[in-house]
C-alpha positions, -999 to +999 in steps of 0.1 A: +001+000+001+015+032-012+008+067+003+019+100-012+024+134+002+037+166-017+074+156-017+073+119-004+063+082-013+057+060+015+057+024+002+060-011+013+097-022+017+111-054-002+144-070-008+156-042-028+158-020+001+183-042+020+210-017+019+188+013+027+173-006+057+208-017+070+219+021+067+187+033+087+185+007+112+223+007+121+227+046+124+241+054+157+220+085+161+188+070+153+196+040+178+207+062+207+170+064+217+159+028+206+164-005+224+172-029+196+200-048+182+209-030+150+216-051+120+253-057+113+252-070+078+229-068+045+219-106+057+204-090+090+189-063+072+171-088+048+160-109+077+142-078+090+127-070+056+113-104+055+102-105+090+082-070+080+067-085+051+054-116+070+040-092+096+023-072+070+007-102+052-007-111+085-021-077+090-001-073+121+017-041+110+019-015+083+052-005+074+064+021+049+098+031+036+100+069+031+117+082-001+117+116-018+094+112-051+115+101-080+141+086-061+145+048-050+166+051-018+148+052+014+157+079+039+135+065+067+106+044+078+073+047+096+047+022+106+016+014+125+018-016+146+010-030+181-027-029+172-052-036+200-074-067+198-103-046+186-082-029+161-092+005+174-058+016+187-023+013+172+010+026+179+030+047+154+069+042+150+093+061+127+129+068+121+146+092+098+183+093+087+199+124+106+208+142+074+172+146+066+161+159+100+146+193+104+132+195+070+097+187+078+100+153+061+088+131+091+060+157+100+048+152+062+050+114+066+033+114+100+004+136+087-001+111+059+001+080+082-022+096+107-049+106+080-048+069+068-051+054+102-080+074+113-099+075+079-091+042+062-085+022+091-109+039+114-087+038+144-100+057+174-066+064+190-029+063+179-002+058+205+036+069+202+063+059+225+095+081+225+125+083+248+124+111+275+156+126+259+144+126+223+132+162+220+129+160+182+104+132+184+084+149+212+082+181+193+070+163+162+043+146+182+031+179+201+030+196+166+005+169+153-017+174+185-004+143+203-009+146+242+016+135+267+001+107+289+019+118+320+005+090+344+013+061+318+045+041+317+061+020+294+065-014+311+093-025+285+112+007+288+109+031+317+128+058+298+100+062+273+073+087+273+037+079+259+019+101+239-016+098+222-038+112+197-075+106+195-095+105+162-114+139+174-081+155+181-066+156+147-069+188+129 
């Protein structure tokens, strides 16, 4: 499933994106706020792509690679995942290569995914978990009307803050 914005194409990832996924998911600046083992090789990046493809086929996740229109290389990813059992709530996750930060790219991609989540999937709420020191991510979420859930904690990562956006809050 492909989404388009003014400057971007959000598309399903496939085996041709192996080097891009390796570059994104092994980037030290991106990973400073994420608890995960980065891929160490093209093989590990390919394993991740195949894992995402299986999860997508099973309707457990929607995962898009982000690229500029007219370019094949991915500069980031964005996904909806961790759906509630009733499919009314999902979590958004995103990452963008640092050289593309502060250009409105993730804001543009997020807006498209929020619109899709609320209008096509009929989600009632979208959650976002971000590290307490990741000011860029927090600013992005606040810009898109997410609210900090001050009294909620991430059991898997106590350093995360939880933000939420309900369908009726979207502007």
